[in-house]
C-alpha positions, 0 to 999 in steps of 0.5 A: 633140554637133555644133554648126552654125555660121553666120558672117555679114557685112553682105553675107550675105542669107537668102532669104525666099519672099514671092511670094504676098504683095503689096508693101506700104510699110513706113516707113523705119527709122532706120539702125543699124549692122549687127552684125559677127562674129555667130556662131550655133552650134546647141546640139542638146541645148538644141534637143531639150530645148526641143522636149520642154518645148514639147510638154509645155507645150502639153499642160499649158496646153491644159487651161486654155486650151480653156475660156477660148478657148470663152468668148472665141469666144462673145464674138467671135461675139456682137459681130461674128459669124464667123470666130472665128479669124484666120489669117495667113501669117508667116515662120518659121525659115529663111524658111519661110512658115507660117500663124499662128492667133489669136482674131480681135480686129479687125473682119472688114473690117479683117482684112488684112495691116498693122501691129499696133495701138500704142494701145488706141484703134485703130478696127480693134479690136473691144470684145471684141478690146481685152480679148483683146489686153490679156490676151493671150488672143488668142494662145492658138490659137498652141498649135497652131503650137507643137504643129506645131513651127512656133513655140516658147514663146520666140523671135523674134516671126514677122513678116508677109512684106510686112515681111520683104521690106523688111528690111536683109540682116542682119535675116534673121539672126533667122530662124536659130531657131524663132519664138516667142510671147514673147521679149526684144522682147515683154518689154522694148519691145513697146509702144515699139519696133515689131517691124520696126525694127532696134532690135527685131532687135538684141534678137532676136539678143541672145536667139539668142546667150543662148538656153538653157532657163534664159533661156527660163524667165526670159522666160516668168516675165517674160511672166506678170508682164506678162500680169497687169499688161497692160503694153504690150499693145494 
């Protein structure tokens, strides 16, 4: 097995294609010292087994997810009409753009690029959308992204291009791996630290350094616990 190694410094920059997205203003983050001497080695065996487990997981979860999505789709249609699904461009591995899929939880006129709600009282969110977000059911269509290989079950959460274009250079290190539905940020500080802040990126780099099938399994178990408790979901 041959590993691929990336050695980085604060001067390194990963180029992210963002031309198709209009510039938006992101609040200036608190300055945090960039990590030094970060080394990423791709474990080919882990990457292959994770892909197999992701595909098997999609097949198993889909059997239960499809009926749930049908009920959710009907509820969305009754309250706010079409569209049922929400599509948005996100930044994936190596800065490649892809389309992420979710059940629509915001009012039609509010479905534009912007920061996610940080409380249950966000006026952009519909009544049905509040419960879909609280239960994380709105994320189920991302099974399609996993099936396509654009995402994995576990990994850094993919961000919108208008946010990524204003990253500090070292924050692009999170794009060395496939983004995921859940990860260290989602299971530790989702409701307290916005994803675009450097503090969240440090958690992503911590995951990248510790990534393994065991680590992924532990993250998924913790995610299920949070889904049941609805902790940090808005």
